[in-house]
C-alpha positions as CSV (number, residue, x, y, z in Angstrom):
1,M,108.4,95.8,133.1
2,T,106.6,92.8,134.5
3,A,105.6,90.1,132.0
4,L,101.9,90.2,131.2
5,P,99.8,87.0,131.6
6,P,99.1,85.4,128.2
7,D,95.3,85.8,128.5
8,P,94.4,89.6,128.4
9,K,91.0,88.9,129.9
10,G,92.9,88.1,133.2
11,W,94.8,91.4,133.2
12,I,94.2,93.8,136.1
13,V,93.8,97.6,135.5
14,E,97.5,98.2,136.0
15,Q,98.4,95.5,133.5
16,V,96.1,97.1,130.9
17,K,97.8,100.4,131.5
18,Q,101.3,98.8,131.2
19,W,100.3,97.1,127.9
20,A,98.8,100.3,126.5
21,V,102.0,102.2,127.1
22,A,104.7,99.6,126.5
23,E,103.1,97.5,123.7
24,V,100.6,99.9,122.0
25,G,102.8,103.0,122.5
26,I,100.2,105.4,123.8
27,K,101.1,108.2,126.1
28,P,100.9,107.5,129.9
29,E,98.3,110.2,130.3
30,H,96.0,108.3,127.9
31,A,96.6,105.0,129.6
32,D,95.7,106.8,132.9
33,K,92.3,107.6,131.4
34,L,91.8,103.8,130.9
35,A,92.8,103.2,134.5
36,Q,90.5,106.0,135.8
37,Q,87.6,104.2,134.1
38,E,88.8,100.9,135.8
39,I,89.3,99.1,132.5
40,D,90.8,95.7,133.2
41,G,91.5,93.1,130.6
42,E,88.0,91.6,130.5
43,E,86.5,95.1,130.0
44,L,89.1,96.1,127.5
45,M,88.4,93.0,125.3
46,G,84.7,93.7,125.5
47,M,84.7,97.4,124.8
48,T,82.7,98.8,121.9
49,K,84.3,101.3,119.6
50,E,82.0,104.0,121.1
51,E,83.0,103.2,124.6
52,L,86.7,103.3,123.7
53,R,86.2,106.6,121.8
54,S,84.5,108.1,124.9
55,V,87.6,107.5,127.0
56,V,90.5,108.5,124.7
57,P,91.0,110.7,121.7
58,L,90.3,109.3,118.2
59,G,93.9,108.6,117.2
60,V,94.6,106.8,120.4
61,A,91.3,104.9,120.1
62,R,92.3,103.7,116.6
63,K,95.7,102.5,117.9
64,L,94.0,100.7,120.7
65,M,91.4,99.2,118.4
66,R,94.1,97.6,116.2
67,A,96.0,96.4,119.2
68,I,92.9,94.9,120.8
69,E,92.1,93.1,117.6
70,S,95.7,91.6,117.5
71,L,95.0,90.2,121.0
72,G,92.0,88.4,119.6
73,G,88.8,87.4,121.4
74,S,86.1,89.2,123.3
75,D,83.7,88.5,126.1
76,S,81.1,86.0,125.0
77,S,78.0,88.1,126.0
78,A,79.4,91.1,124.0
79,A,80.4,88.7,121.2
80,A,76.7,87.7,121.0
81,A,75.9,91.3,120.4
82,G,78.6,91.4,117.7
83,D,79.7,95.0,118.4
84,T,82.9,94.7,120.4
85,I,86.3,95.6,119.1
86,G,87.8,92.2,120.1
87,N,85.0,90.4,118.3
88,R,84.5,92.4,115.2
89,G,88.0,93.7,114.7
90,L,89.4,95.5,111.7
91,A,89.5,92.4,109.6
92,G,85.7,92.0,109.2
93,S,84.0,92.0,105.9
94,G,84.6,95.7,105.4
95,G,88.0,95.9,107.2
96,V,89.4,99.3,108.0
97,S,86.9,101.1,105.7
98,E,84.0,99.6,107.6
99,V,85.5,100.9,110.9
100,A,86.2,104.3,109.3
101,N,82.6,104.5,108.2
102,E,81.3,103.6,111.6
103,L,83.5,106.3,113.1
104,R,82.3,108.7,110.4
105,L,85.8,109.3,109.1
106,P,86.3,110.7,105.6
107,R,87.2,108.1,103.1
108,V,90.6,108.4,101.5
109,E,91.0,107.2,97.9
110,Q,94.2,105.4,97.2
């Protein structure tokens, strides 16, 4: 495996695919879906949850959302809109519950 550049916004499509499989742990066929949509690092960091959900299944999208958040940052124009995964993340005011509500997932009481 080739080392990835430190700034994910500079990743090419193949590097996003490599990261998704090796670091996030998604199946290669799901990473292929990202590649088919030509998702490079800049696009990955600026994706909205709806866009990500339209490319991969829900469970995979949730894994990717958490991983994107851990990378930090988002594209500045998308950040101004405030609706990108890299900008909002899971650690916002409502945390995981907020994301679950936005994805219309049933709430699980603990």
